[in-house]
C-alpha positions as CSV (number, residue, x, y, z in Angstrom):
1,X,-4.1,38.9,40.4
2,X,-7.9,38.7,40.9
3,X,-7.3,37.9,44.6
4,X,-5.1,41.0,45.0
5,X,-7.7,43.2,43.3
6,X,-10.4,41.8,45.6
7,X,-8.3,42.4,48.7
8,X,-7.6,46.0,47.6
9,X,-11.3,46.7,46.9
10,X,-12.3,45.1,50.3
11,X,-9.7,47.3,52.0
12,X,-11.0,50.5,50.4
13,X,-14.6,49.6,51.4
14,X,-13.5,49.0,55.0
15,X,-11.6,52.3,55.0
16,X,-14.6,54.2,53.7
17,X,-16.8,52.6,56.4
18,X,-14.4,53.6,59.1
19,X,-13.9,57.2,58.0
20,X,-17.5,58.3,58.5
21,X,-17.8,57.4,62.2
22,X,-14.6,59.3,62.9
23,X,-15.9,62.3,61.1
24,X,-19.0,62.5,63.3
25,X,-17.0,62.3,66.5
26,X,-16.7,65.4,68.7
27,X,-13.7,67.6,68.0
28,X,-12.3,70.0,70.6
29,X,-10.0,72.9,70.0
30,X,-8.2,75.3,72.2
31,X,-7.9,78.8,70.7
32,X,-5.7,81.5,72.0
33,X,-5.0,85.0,70.6
34,X,-5.6,88.6,71.1
35,X,-7.9,91.5,70.3
36,X,-6.3,93.8,67.9
37,X,-7.1,97.4,68.9
38,X,-7.1,100.2,66.3
39,X,-6.4,103.8,66.9
40,X,-4.2,104.2,70.0
41,X,-0.6,103.1,69.6
42,X,-0.1,102.7,73.3
43,X,-3.2,100.4,73.9
44,X,-2.2,96.9,75.0
45,X,-3.7,93.9,73.1
46,X,-6.4,92.0,75.1
47,X,-5.7,88.2,75.3
48,X,-8.6,85.9,74.3
49,X,-8.9,82.3,75.3
50,X,-11.7,80.1,73.8
51,X,-12.5,76.4,73.9
52,X,-14.3,75.4,70.7
53,X,-16.2,72.1,70.3
54,X,-17.5,70.8,67.0
55,X,-20.2,68.2,67.9
56,X,-22.2,65.8,65.9
57,X,-24.2,67.3,63.0
58,X,-21.7,70.2,62.9
59,X,-23.1,71.6,66.2
60,X,-20.7,74.3,67.4
61,X,-20.2,75.5,70.9
62,X,-17.7,77.8,72.5
63,X,-16.6,78.5,76.1
64,X,-14.7,81.6,76.9
65,X,-11.8,81.9,79.4
66,X,-14.2,83.5,81.8
67,X,-16.6,80.5,81.7
68,X,-19.3,82.0,79.4
69,X,-20.8,79.5,77.0
70,X,-21.7,80.6,73.5
71,X,-23.8,78.8,70.9
72,X,-22.9,80.3,67.6
73,X,-25.1,80.0,64.5
74,X,-23.3,78.5,61.5
75,X,-23.5,80.7,58.4
76,X,-21.5,78.6,56.1
77,X,-19.1,75.6,56.2
78,X,-16.9,74.3,53.4
79,X,-13.5,72.7,53.0
80,X,-11.7,76.1,53.4
81,X,-13.7,78.1,55.9
82,X,-16.3,77.9,58.7
83,X,-18.2,81.1,59.2
84,X,-20.5,81.6,62.2
85,X,-22.0,84.4,64.3
86,X,-23.0,85.2,67.9
87,X,-24.6,88.3,69.4
88,X,-21.1,89.6,70.1
89,X,-19.1,88.8,66.9
90,X,-18.9,87.1,63.5
91,X,-16.3,84.4,63.4
92,X,-14.3,82.9,60.5
93,X,-12.3,79.8,61.1
94,X,-9.9,78.5,58.4
95,X,-9.5,74.8,58.4
96,X,-6.1,74.5,56.7
97,X,-4.3,77.0,59.0
98,X,-6.2,76.8,62.2
99,X,-6.7,80.6,62.3
100,X,-9.8,82.0,63.8
101,X,-10.8,85.6,63.3
102,X,-13.5,87.3,65.4
103,X,-15.0,90.4,63.8
104,X,-16.9,92.7,66.3
105,X,-19.6,95.3,65.3
106,X,-17.3,98.0,66.8
107,X,-14.8,97.3,64.1
108,X,-12.3,95.5,66.3
109,X,-10.7,92.3,65.1
110,X,-9.3,89.4,67.1
111,X,-6.9,86.8,65.7
112,X,-6.6,83.4,67.4
113,X,-4.8,80.2,66.6
114,X,-6.6,77.0,67.3
115,X,-5.0,73.7,68.2
116,X,-6.8,70.3,68.5
117,X,-6.9,69.1,72.1
């Protein structure tokens, strides 16, 4: 019994040691969605394509479909939501659902869905 407990404790310690290096690895997401336009009923939604990278120390970078690179400033990050801002928009990413909302100063809203690549 004591040997089984020792093995279980050793396994838990090893698992805990392995989880941290994986958490610090770079994570990449491909986010696709569209700008939701208000007002005109005949306006077509604009497609948006972003590649998002979460680097070490929670460094966030984004690359648009047109090739522009953005370096957002993180406002908050918790188990549910990551909130960040750029000069163009404020972003809210929801960890559980993979939804990314971009809120523009003009009042427009974009909804994207992000998948790990």
